[in-house]
C-alpha positions as CSV (number, residue, x, y, z in Angstrom):
1,M,-38.5,-203.2,11.7
2,T,-41.7,-201.3,12.3
3,E,-43.7,-203.0,9.5
4,T,-45.7,-206.1,10.4
5,S,-44.7,-209.3,8.6
6,A,-48.1,-209.2,6.8
7,L,-47.2,-206.0,5.0
8,Q,-43.6,-206.8,4.2
9,P,-42.8,-207.3,0.6
10,V,-42.7,-210.9,-0.7
11,V,-39.3,-211.7,-2.2
12,I,-39.8,-214.0,-5.3
13,L,-36.8,-215.7,-6.8
14,V,-37.6,-216.9,-10.3
15,R,-35.7,-220.0,-11.5
16,P,-32.7,-219.5,-9.2
17,Q,-29.8,-221.6,-10.2
18,M,-27.5,-222.0,-7.3
19,G,-28.3,-222.9,-3.7
20,E,-25.5,-220.6,-2.5
21,N,-27.2,-217.6,-4.1
22,I,-30.5,-218.5,-2.6
23,G,-28.8,-218.6,0.8
24,A,-27.0,-215.3,0.3
25,A,-30.3,-213.7,-0.7
26,A,-31.9,-215.0,2.5
27,R,-29.1,-213.4,4.5
28,A,-29.6,-210.1,2.6
29,M,-33.4,-210.3,3.3
30,L,-33.0,-210.8,7.0
31,N,-30.5,-208.0,7.3
32,F,-33.5,-205.7,6.8
33,G,-36.2,-207.8,8.5
34,L,-37.7,-209.5,5.4
35,T,-38.6,-213.1,6.0
36,E,-41.0,-214.2,3.2
37,M,-39.2,-215.9,0.3
38,R,-40.9,-217.7,-2.6
39,L,-39.0,-219.8,-5.1
40,V,-40.2,-220.4,-8.6
41,D,-38.9,-223.6,-10.1
42,P,-35.4,-223.6,-8.5
43,R,-33.0,-225.4,-10.8
44,D,-31.5,-227.7,-8.2
45,G,-34.8,-228.5,-6.4
46,W,-35.7,-227.7,-2.8
47,P,-34.7,-227.9,0.0
48,N,-31.1,-227.3,-0.9
49,P,-28.3,-227.9,1.7
50,R,-26.0,-225.4,0.0
51,A,-28.5,-222.7,0.5
52,V,-28.8,-223.5,4.2
53,A,-25.1,-223.4,4.6
54,M,-24.8,-220.0,3.0
55,A,-27.8,-218.6,4.8
56,S,-26.2,-219.2,8.2
57,G,-28.5,-217.6,10.8
58,A,-31.1,-216.7,8.2
59,A,-31.9,-220.3,7.5
60,G,-34.4,-220.8,10.3
61,Q,-36.3,-217.5,9.8
62,V,-36.2,-217.3,6.0
63,L,-35.3,-220.6,4.2
64,D,-37.3,-222.9,6.5
65,R,-40.4,-220.8,5.6
66,A,-39.7,-220.5,1.9
67,R,-42.5,-221.8,-0.4
68,V,-41.9,-223.3,-3.8
69,F,-44.2,-222.7,-6.8
70,P,-44.0,-224.1,-10.4
71,T,-44.7,-220.7,-12.0
72,L,-44.4,-217.0,-11.3
73,A,-48.1,-216.5,-11.8
74,E,-48.8,-219.0,-8.9
75,A,-46.1,-217.4,-6.7
76,M,-47.9,-214.1,-7.1
77,F,-51.3,-215.4,-6.0
78,D,-51.8,-212.7,-3.3
79,V,-49.6,-210.0,-4.6
80,D,-51.3,-206.7,-5.4
81,H,-48.4,-204.8,-6.8
82,A,-45.1,-206.3,-8.2
83,Y,-41.7,-204.8,-9.1
84,A,-39.5,-206.7,-11.5
85,T,-35.8,-206.1,-10.9
86,T,-34.1,-206.0,-14.3
87,A,-31.7,-204.1,-16.5
88,R,-33.7,-205.2,-19.5
89,G,-37.4,-205.1,-20.6
90,R,-37.4,-201.4,-21.5
91,E,-39.4,-202.3,-24.6
92,L,-42.3,-203.1,-22.3
93,T,-44.3,-200.0,-21.4
94,K,-44.0,-199.8,-17.6
95,P,-42.9,-197.3,-15.0
96,V,-39.2,-197.6,-14.4
97,H,-37.9,-197.0,-10.9
98,T,-34.7,-196.9,-9.0
99,P,-34.7,-199.1,-5.8
100,A,-35.2,-195.9,-3.7
101,T,-38.3,-194.6,-5.6
102,A,-39.7,-198.1,-5.9
103,M,-39.5,-198.8,-2.2
104,A,-40.8,-195.4,-1.3
105,E,-43.9,-196.2,-3.4
106,A,-44.0,-199.7,-1.9
107,R,-44.1,-198.4,1.7
108,G,-47.1,-196.3,0.7
109,L,-48.9,-199.3,-0.8
110,A,-48.1,-201.5,2.2
111,A,-49.6,-198.8,4.5
112,E,-52.8,-199.1,2.5
113,G,-52.8,-202.8,3.2
114,R,-51.7,-203.9,-0.3
115,R,-49.2,-206.7,-0.7
116,V,-46.0,-205.9,-2.6
117,G,-43.9,-208.5,-4.5
118,L,-40.2,-208.1,-5.4
119,I,-39.3,-210.3,-8.4
120,F,-35.7,-211.3,-9.1
121,G,-34.6,-213.3,-12.1
122,P,-32.1,-216.2,-12.5
123,E,-28.4,-215.4,-12.0
124,R,-27.2,-215.9,-15.5
125,A,-29.8,-214.2,-17.7
126,G,-32.2,-212.4,-15.4
127,L,-35.9,-212.1,-15.9
128,E,-37.5,-212.9,-19.2
129,N,-40.0,-210.6,-20.8
130,D,-42.8,-213.0,-20.0
131,D,-41.8,-212.6,-16.3
132,I,-41.5,-208.8,-16.5
133,A,-44.9,-208.6,-18.2
134,R,-46.5,-209.8,-14.9
135,A,-45.1,-207.0,-12.9
136,N,-46.6,-203.5,-12.5
137,A,-43.2,-201.7,-12.7
138,I,-39.5,-202.2,-13.4
139,V,-36.7,-201.5,-11.0
140,T,-33.3,-200.8,-12.5
141,V,-30.2,-200.0,-10.4
142,P,-28.3,-197.0,-11.6
143,V,-24.8,-198.6,-11.8
144,N,-21.7,-198.2,-13.9
145,P,-22.9,-198.6,-17.5
146,D,-19.6,-200.3,-18.4
147,F,-20.3,-203.0,-15.8
148,P,-24.0,-203.2,-15.0
149,S,-23.9,-206.7,-13.6
150,L,-25.3,-207.4,-10.0
151,N,-25.5,-210.8,-8.4
152,L,-28.8,-212.0,-7.0
153,A,-27.9,-211.3,-3.3
154,Q,-26.7,-207.8,-4.1
155,A,-29.9,-207.0,-5.9
156,V,-32.0,-208.3,-2.9
157,L,-29.8,-206.4,-0.5
158,L,-30.3,-203.1,-2.3
159,M,-34.1,-203.5,-2.4
160,G,-34.2,-204.6,1.2
161,Y,-32.1,-201.6,2.4
162,E,-34.3,-199.2,0.5
163,W,-37.5,-200.8,1.9
164,G,-36.3,-200.7,5.5
165,R,-34.2,-197.5,5.5
166,D,-36.7,-195.4,7.4
167,A,-36.9,-198.0,10.2
168,L,-33.1,-198.6,10.4
169,P,-31.2,-197.5,13.5
170,A,-29.8,-194.0,13.3
171,Q,-26.3,-195.3,14.2
172,P,-24.6,-198.3,12.5
173,A,-25.0,-200.3,15.6
174,P,-26.8,-199.4,18.9
175,A,-24.4,-199.1,21.7
176,A,-26.0,-201.9,23.6
177,R,-25.3,-204.3,20.7
178,R,-21.7,-203.3,20.0
179,P,-18.8,-205.4,21.2
180,P,-17.8,-204.2,24.7
181,G,-14.6,-202.6,23.5
182,E,-16.5,-200.4,21.1
183,V,-18.9,-198.9,23.7
184,P,-18.0,-195.3,24.5
185,A,-16.2,-194.8,27.7
186,T,-18.1,-193.3,30.6
187,R,-17.2,-190.0,32.1
188,L,-16.0,-191.8,35.3
189,E,-13.8,-194.1,33.2
190,I,-12.2,-191.1,31.5
191,E,-11.8,-189.3,34.9
192,K,-9.9,-192.4,36.3
193,L,-7.7,-192.5,33.2
194,A,-6.9,-188.8,33.6
195,D,-6.1,-189.4,37.3
196,H,-3.8,-192.3,36.4
197,W,-1.9,-190.3,33.9
198,E,-1.6,-187.2,36.1
199,E,-0.3,-189.3,38.9
200,K,2.4,-191.0,36.8
201,L,3.3,-187.7,35.1
202,T,3.7,-186.1,38.5
203,E,6.0,-188.9,39.6
204,A,8.0,-188.3,36.4
205,R,8.2,-184.6,37.1
206,F,6.5,-183.7,33.9
207,F,4.7,-180.7,35.4
208,F,7.6,-178.4,35.5
209,P,8.4,-175.6,36.4
210,P,6.1,-175.6,39.5
211,E,4.4,-172.3,38.5
212,K,3.2,-173.8,35.3
213,A,2.0,-177.1,36.8
214,A,-1.6,-176.1,37.4
215,P,-2.2,-174.8,33.9
216,M,-0.6,-177.9,32.5
217,R,-2.8,-180.2,34.6
218,L,-5.9,-178.2,33.5
219,T,-4.9,-178.5,29.8
220,L,-4.3,-182.2,30.1
221,R,-7.6,-182.8,31.9
222,N,-9.4,-180.9,29.2
223,L,-7.6,-182.9,26.5
224,W,-8.9,-186.2,28.0
225,S,-12.5,-184.9,28.2
226,R,-12.5,-183.9,24.5
227,L,-11.3,-187.3,23.2
228,P,-14.1,-189.7,21.9
229,L,-12.6,-192.7,23.8
230,T,-14.1,-196.1,23.9
231,R,-13.7,-198.5,26.8
232,A,-11.1,-200.4,24.8
233,D,-9.2,-197.2,24.2
234,V,-9.2,-196.5,27.9
235,Q,-7.9,-199.9,28.7
236,I,-5.1,-199.6,26.2
237,L,-4.0,-196.2,27.5
238,H,-4.0,-197.5,31.1
239,G,-1.9,-200.5,29.9
240,M,0.5,-198.3,28.0
241,L,1.1,-196.2,31.0
242,R,1.6,-199.2,33.3
243,Q,4.1,-200.7,30.9
244,L,6.0,-197.4,30.5
245,T,6.3,-196.8,34.3
246,W,7.3,-200.5,34.9
247,K,10.0,-200.3,32.2
248,T,11.3,-197.0,33.7
249,R,11.6,-198.6,37.2
250,A,13.2,-201.8,35.7
251,D,15.8,-199.7,33.9
């Protein structure tokens, strides 16, 4: 993430009910580089071992730093602009955003040095109007109207994604961080694969008649160079060929 931690939104969970949901929210936060969580009157107290278990690798960076407050007003002590995530509260006169438009605005506010708060309600009933009244704007996710329910972690994930989307990698995972088998094969690896297949196909007299052998080899070489092979693909194709030629000799 390019934003400094001082300018990241504060994630405020109001009266969260289950430790597992707090842990899942922490994981969703860290997916997008958010690390500051504040808890308002958590039902089962704090710390919560179930939250730690669910948070997995996010426990140290998010949950261990989480702060607990008795009221939402106290949790917002340094927040300059707050968004209340809710499907209700339309009777209150406030701007209503989607996650995308809210976080686009939030990035501009953060760039000005203003602290943004993202407020999420308890799992069962969501935020109350008294909570929403403390926010500057409402965020409502445009979902299926016949099933508008989102769980806490899903709501946090959506907001985190929209906050960080401009700083996310262009690809799903940088090549250096992919499992070795998912890394694209190099030109040399593909050349060696092509050589291996050409050698074995020559032994099997595939390139026949002789006057057509050169164009066939050229076509096959071109085919290999066009394929978007990974290193795992190359290994499999080498192994397939070795097995086929071994079976042929054994028979």
